[in-house]
N, C-alpha and C positions, 0 to 999 in steps of 0.2 A: 201658397199654391206650389212652390218650389218644391216642397218635400214631397208630392205627390208625381213629380217627374218621372221617376222610375217606373212607377205604375205603368204610364202611358207608353214611356220608351219601351218597355218589357212587350209590350201589346202591339206596338208597332214593329218589334223585333218579329215577334211571332207571326205576325201576316207578311212581313216581307221575305222571311225563309222559304215559304211556301210556293215552290215553282212545280209547275206540271211537269210531267214526264208521260212519254207516250210510247207505248208498248206494241209493236208491230211484228206480228207472227205471220211469216210467209208458209211456213210449213213444207219448205223445200227440200229439206233433210232430217229435220228435228222439231223439237217444240222450243226453241232457244229464239227469246224474241230481240228484235232490233231495237235498241233504246235510243230515244232521241229527247231533247229537251234536256231537263235536269235529271241526275242520277235518280234511279228508286232506290227509294229509302227502305232498307230491308230487302228481302229477296221474293220472288215468285216462284212457283215451282208447279208442274203439271203432272198428272199421273192419273190412270184410270182410278174409278172410286166406287165404293159399295154404301149402301144407307145401313147405319147401325141404328137398332133400335131397341138393344138393353146396354146398360152401364158395366163396368168390369165386373160389378157384382149380380150380374144377371137379372138386375131389375130394369122396368119399361122406361125408356125416358122420356121425357115430356114431349118431345117431337123429333121424330126421326132426323138422324144428323149424317152429311156426307163426309167419308173418311177416306183417305187414299188406301185404294186396295194393294197392301204390301205382298200378296200371292200372284197378282195378274203381272204379266210382261210390261216392259217399258212402253209408254204410247207409242203407236205405229204412224207413221207417215207415209202413204204411197198413191198410188192411181186408182181413183174409184173404179176405173174400168178393169181393173183387175179383179174386183169382186162384183161386177154387174152393176155397179151404179154409175152407169155414163160416162161422158167424159168429162175431165177435170175442168175447173174454172182456169186455173194456169199452172199447168204442172202437178207436183205432187200435194196431196191434201191432208187433215188430221182424220186418220179412222176412229170413228166414234158409232160405228156400227153396231158392236155387241155390248158395249160399256158405256156407261157415262163418263165424261172427263173433269176432273176438279183441278182449278187452278186456284193456289191456295198462297195468300201474302203473309210474310213472317211479322210485317207492320201493318194494322189496318190502314184501309187507302179511301180517299174519297174518289170517286168516278165521276166524270163530268161528260165522259162520252164512250160510246161503245158500237163497235160494228163488227160483222162478220157476215160470210157467204155461205150458202150451203152447195154442194155438188149439183151437178147439172143431170140430176135423175129425177123421176117422180115416184121414188120409192120411199117407204118410211111410213110416219105417222101424221095425218093431216090435222089432228087436234088431241090435246091432252099432252103436248110438250111445251117445255117453256125452259128458257134460258134462266136462270136463277141466281139470285146474289144474295149472302148471307153475312152478318156480323160475326164477332168472334163467340158469340153465345148462340150460335146457330139459328139465329131469328132471322126469319125470310124477309128482307128489305125490299127487293124488287123482283119481278118476273118480266119476261118478255116472250108472248106466245111465236110459237114457231112451227111453220106448216112444211114438214119434211117432203111432202108429195108435190111440191112446187118446185119444178127446175130452177135452179140457182137463186132460190130463196134469198133475200138478202135483208140483215138487219143494220140500221145506219140511225143510231140515237146520239144525237150530238149537242143534248141540252138536258141531260141527265144532272141530277143533284143528290147522290148517294153517297150518305156519311158512313165510314167505318165498316168498309168492306172487307171482309178476311177470306170470302170464297166465293167463287165464280163458276158454276156447274152447267156445262153443256149437254144436254140430253141425246141418250144414244138414239141410234136408229139411221144415221147420215153421216157424210163425210162433211168437214168445215173448212173452210180455206179464208184466207187474209183477215184473221182476226186482229183488231186493235182496240186498245184500252187507254183513255187518256186519264192518268190518275194522280192524285197530291196525297202526301202520308197525312193521315186525319191527325188534326189538330187537338191538343186537349180540350175538355170541356172549360167553358167560360169560366165557371164558377173556381176549376183550378187554376185557371191563369190569373185571376182574380186575387186568389189566396196566395200564389206565389210571387204577385206582385207587391201584396199587402205586405208579406214577410219581408220583402226585399226594400220597402218603404221603412218599417219598422227598425231594421238594421241600420238603415243610414240616418234615422232619425235619433237612436241612440248613441251612433258614433260621434254626431253632430253635438249633442247634449254632452258627451265626454270629453 
């Protein structure tokens, strides 16, 4: 039994190192999050986005994919009222009126909670808009329907179980404020952990026999 202890120790180590990170975006002056809890594994960036429909060879992609729009200006934070979108929730908000905003993680994250509030206006689209979560292969993992015509529309989902999220997309048509995400760096698949643990066990076993 002792020969297999490294495998259990490895599994326990992987579980114990996964501490949650909370990213809070107040959008007071920019799109830099306040980070609490454990430091974020990897980086997160925000940019206006476009939908790519063909690959570098001009062939159609299996599914449309969101990409950062390098031709667009940096994302804008300001007063919704300056664009006729009513009073702000609290100070400035993220301007997503004309173009969707893409949040990209350099390291896939497991997301357990997500919240955001729209501006205090009744402009925008009442249906067909959704906050979307994608993995590194651009497969849609989850979506949250958004009614932009409801003043102060709020999303507060505190019991999510999304694995391997690489992209989060806010749909165009509104201002967004007070966004928060609770994340944990995605762990390797169980099969990979088992293979790594098995390799450790074999190495230990060989050393003992030698």
